One Martini backbone bead per residue (centre of mass of N, CA, C, O) as a GRO file, in nm:
protein
  194
    1UNK     BB    1   0.097   0.036   0.022
    2UNK     BB    2   0.056   0.367  -0.024
    3UNK     BB    3   0.200   0.661   0.104
    4UNK     BB    4   0.074   1.005   0.164
    5UNK     BB    5   0.264   0.998   0.408
    6UNK     BB    6   0.474   0.996   0.628
    7UNK     BB    7   0.722   0.741   0.728
    8UNK     BB    8   0.800   0.442   0.933
    9UNK     BB    9   1.045   0.179   0.967
   10UNK     BB   10   1.062  -0.124   1.165
   11UNK     BB   11   1.332  -0.348   1.210
   12UNK     BB   12   1.344  -0.702   1.274
   13UNK     BB   13   1.496  -0.973   1.463
   14UNK     BB   14   1.470  -1.341   1.448
   15UNK     BB   15   1.426  -1.650   1.526
   16UNK     BB   16   1.414  -1.900   1.240
   17UNK     BB   17   1.444  -2.207   1.146
   18UNK     BB   18   1.769  -2.195   1.229
   19UNK     BB   19   1.764  -1.881   1.197
   20UNK     BB   20   1.698  -1.564   1.044
   21UNK     BB   21   1.442  -1.304   1.077
   22UNK     BB   22   1.273  -1.048   0.913
   23UNK     BB   23   1.068  -0.776   1.032
   24UNK     BB   24   0.797  -0.527   0.983
   25UNK     BB   25   0.689  -0.184   1.049
   26UNK     BB   26   0.461   0.064   0.921
   27UNK     BB   27   0.427   0.421   0.989
   28UNK     BB   28   0.221   0.671   0.992
   29UNK     BB   29   0.251   1.040   0.988
   30UNK     BB   30   0.208   1.310   1.156
   31UNK     BB   31   0.337   1.645   1.103
   32UNK     BB   32   0.518   1.564   0.904
   33UNK     BB   33   0.835   1.575   0.818
   34UNK     BB   34   1.123   1.565   0.918
   35UNK     BB   35   1.377   1.803   0.848
   36UNK     BB   36   1.609   1.590   0.938
   37UNK     BB   37   1.822   1.358   1.054
   38UNK     BB   38   1.809   1.445   1.348
   39UNK     BB   39   1.495   1.422   1.367
   40UNK     BB   40   1.464   1.137   1.272
   41UNK     BB   41   1.649   1.006   1.495
   42UNK     BB   42   1.483   1.098   1.736
   43UNK     BB   43   1.229   0.947   1.653
   44UNK     BB   44   1.348   0.664   1.633
   45UNK     BB   45   1.445   0.642   1.926
   46UNK     BB   46   1.163   0.666   2.056
   47UNK     BB   47   1.038   0.417   1.921
   48UNK     BB   48   1.246   0.203   2.008
   49UNK     BB   49   1.212   0.240   2.312
   50UNK     BB   50   0.911   0.146   2.303
   51UNK     BB   51   0.927  -0.128   2.133
   52UNK     BB   52   1.125  -0.305   2.308
   53UNK     BB   53   0.897  -0.369   2.535
   54UNK     BB   54   0.749  -0.607   2.339
   55UNK     BB   55   1.023  -0.769   2.367
   56UNK     BB   56   1.223  -1.009   2.385
   57UNK     BB   57   1.573  -1.074   2.370
   58UNK     BB   58   1.539  -1.231   2.077
   59UNK     BB   59   1.476  -0.944   1.986
   60UNK     BB   60   1.595  -0.717   1.723
   61UNK     BB   61   1.657  -0.396   1.653
   62UNK     BB   62   1.812  -0.289   1.330
   63UNK     BB   63   1.606  -0.070   1.187
   64UNK     BB   64   1.543   0.257   1.039
   65UNK     BB   65   1.298   0.413   0.815
   66UNK     BB   66   1.252   0.712   0.629
   67UNK     BB   67   0.962   0.869   0.470
   68UNK     BB   68   0.825   1.032   0.234
   69UNK     BB   69   0.567   1.135   0.084
   70UNK     BB   70   0.503   0.896  -0.171
   71UNK     BB   71   0.752   0.708  -0.075
   72UNK     BB   72   0.998   0.414  -0.107
   73UNK     BB   73   1.240   0.608  -0.038
   74UNK     BB   74   1.473   0.661   0.175
   75UNK     BB   75   1.579   0.960   0.370
   76UNK     BB   76   1.627   0.781   0.638
   77UNK     BB   77   1.876   0.613   0.849
   78UNK     BB   78   1.909   0.355   1.116
   79UNK     BB   79   2.105   0.166   1.319
   80UNK     BB   80   2.059  -0.130   1.528
   81UNK     BB   81   2.103  -0.318   1.871
   82UNK     BB   82   1.805  -0.364   2.000
   83UNK     BB   83   1.683  -0.526   2.263
   84UNK     BB   84   1.461  -0.674   2.428
   85UNK     BB   85   1.276  -0.629   2.767
   86UNK     BB   86   1.086  -0.858   2.799
   87UNK     BB   87   0.899  -1.049   3.044
   88UNK     BB   88   0.760  -1.324   3.091
   89UNK     BB   89   0.569  -1.523   3.227
   90UNK     BB   90   0.624  -1.820   3.402
   91UNK     BB   91   0.403  -1.982   3.184
   92UNK     BB   92   0.565  -1.891   2.929
   93UNK     BB   93   0.611  -1.876   2.567
   94UNK     BB   94   0.679  -1.923   2.245
   95UNK     BB   95   0.574  -1.863   1.950
   96UNK     BB   96   0.561  -1.919   1.651
   97UNK     BB   97   0.693  -1.738   1.395
   98UNK     BB   98   0.410  -1.693   1.237
   99UNK     BB   99   0.313  -1.586   1.478
  100UNK     BB  100   0.092  -1.312   1.600
  101UNK     BB  101   0.043  -1.010   1.713
  102UNK     BB  102  -0.240  -0.775   1.749
  103UNK     BB  103  -0.291  -0.443   1.641
  104UNK     BB  104  -0.582  -0.224   1.665
  105UNK     BB  105  -0.664   0.068   1.504
  106UNK     BB  106  -0.864   0.336   1.514
  107UNK     BB  107  -1.089   0.544   1.324
  108UNK     BB  108  -1.303   0.804   1.188
  109UNK     BB  109  -1.309   0.661   0.929
  110UNK     BB  110  -1.455   0.580   0.605
  111UNK     BB  111  -1.553   0.408   0.360
  112UNK     BB  112  -1.725   0.395   0.062
  113UNK     BB  113  -1.904   0.162   0.233
  114UNK     BB  114  -1.910   0.255   0.545
  115UNK     BB  115  -1.653   0.144   0.673
  116UNK     BB  116  -1.437   0.102   0.899
  117UNK     BB  117  -1.109   0.222   0.968
  118UNK     BB  118  -0.819   0.026   1.009
  119UNK     BB  119  -0.517  -0.057   1.192
  120UNK     BB  120  -0.268  -0.306   1.119
  121UNK     BB  121  -0.041  -0.489   1.344
  122UNK     BB  122   0.236  -0.717   1.337
  123UNK     BB  123   0.392  -0.939   1.593
  124UNK     BB  124   0.667  -1.128   1.647
  125UNK     BB  125   0.787  -1.331   1.886
  126UNK     BB  126   0.577  -1.413   2.107
  127UNK     BB  127   0.392  -1.457   2.392
  128UNK     BB  128   0.253  -1.752   2.551
  129UNK     BB  129   0.037  -1.935   2.720
  130UNK     BB  130   0.089  -2.270   2.890
  131UNK     BB  131  -0.056  -2.370   3.153
  132UNK     BB  132  -0.353  -2.427   3.014
  133UNK     BB  133  -0.284  -2.516   2.701
  134UNK     BB  134  -0.319  -2.218   2.567
  135UNK     BB  135  -0.130  -2.108   2.288
  136UNK     BB  136  -0.331  -1.854   2.193
  137UNK     BB  137  -0.250  -1.682   2.438
  138UNK     BB  138  -0.147  -1.396   2.536
  139UNK     BB  139   0.071  -1.274   2.723
  140UNK     BB  140   0.022  -1.056   2.978
  141UNK     BB  141   0.281  -0.885   2.949
  142UNK     BB  142   0.258  -0.843   2.649
  143UNK     BB  143  -0.017  -0.704   2.640
  144UNK     BB  144   0.054  -0.465   2.822
  145UNK     BB  145   0.290  -0.355   2.648
  146UNK     BB  146   0.115  -0.315   2.390
  147UNK     BB  147  -0.084  -0.112   2.508
  148UNK     BB  148   0.126   0.104   2.564
  149UNK     BB  149   0.230   0.130   2.272
  150UNK     BB  150  -0.037   0.200   2.133
  151UNK     BB  151  -0.086   0.463   2.301
  152UNK     BB  152   0.176   0.614   2.215
  153UNK     BB  153   0.079   0.663   1.917
  154UNK     BB  154  -0.153   0.859   2.002
  155UNK     BB  155   0.027   1.066   2.148
  156UNK     BB  156   0.326   1.041   2.053
  157UNK     BB  157   0.634   1.138   1.884
  158UNK     BB  158   0.936   1.299   1.905
  159UNK     BB  159   1.181   1.507   1.703
  160UNK     BB  160   1.224   1.789   1.889
  161UNK     BB  161   0.963   1.954   1.760
  162UNK     BB  162   0.762   1.733   1.670
  163UNK     BB  163   0.457   1.551   1.681
  164UNK     BB  164   0.399   1.201   1.610
  165UNK     BB  165   0.133   1.025   1.482
  166UNK     BB  166  -0.082   0.787   1.397
  167UNK     BB  167  -0.140   0.682   1.055
  168UNK     BB  168  -0.252   0.621   0.770
  169UNK     BB  169  -0.159   0.608   0.444
  170UNK     BB  170  -0.408   0.835   0.400
  171UNK     BB  171  -0.444   1.007   0.691
  172UNK     BB  172  -0.574   0.844   0.933
  173UNK     BB  173  -0.627   0.886   1.253
  174UNK     BB  174  -0.564   0.756   1.548
  175UNK     BB  175  -0.806   0.686   1.838
  176UNK     BB  176  -0.757   0.374   1.899
  177UNK     BB  177  -0.707   0.050   2.083
  178UNK     BB  178  -0.629  -0.309   2.025
  179UNK     BB  179  -0.536  -0.607   2.187
  180UNK     BB  180  -0.529  -0.911   2.109
  181UNK     BB  181  -0.569  -1.208   2.287
  182UNK     BB  182  -0.500  -1.359   2.026
  183UNK     BB  183  -0.320  -1.522   1.817
  184UNK     BB  184  -0.188  -1.510   1.498
  185UNK     BB  185  -0.105  -1.483   1.139
  186UNK     BB  186   0.194  -1.441   0.923
  187UNK     BB  187   0.309  -1.515   0.631
  188UNK     BB  188   0.584  -1.641   0.504
  189UNK     BB  189   0.783  -1.735   0.299
  190UNK     BB  190   0.881  -2.027   0.217
  191UNK     BB  191   1.070  -2.249   0.443
  192UNK     BB  192   1.304  -2.471   0.467
  193UNK     BB  193   1.464  -2.704   0.604
  194UNK     BB  194   1.793  -2.828   0.635
   0.00000   0.00000   0.00000
């Protein structure tokens, strides 16, 4: 999907099928594009500091890329080696790599068919509860951390001058959020075992 607003992509690395896999999330930004690399990097640092709290230490944030409105060519990049800081509950473990937690942000906008427009972001290598035998339920610590992160996008992150909040690729501002209780999945391209 093409972004008509400035955006930022956060790239993560995780263990996957005996190797390493990258996944990313791209966020539309209100408030226009940061004015220069210094402002982009300040914004990236703020987002990375908040996002690392939703991952256990096996996930590493490796890069952020900033994009001007209407472009898929990065105008600013910064490399990271930031590991997650989340600790799962005592009876939780990792979900399979293709499994993902889902945050859904609402907007006030409606589609041409009058359906509500939502923003969906998927996050891999998350914790699930194992004590009850229900490995579909998101770990309670994970869910709480994700709720905090989702709310932070509605409040916004500063680039040192302007505050940028989450918006859709078409510019619909996020107004609320829900972290789904159950994990879902996002398929990666097929990878064979060794």
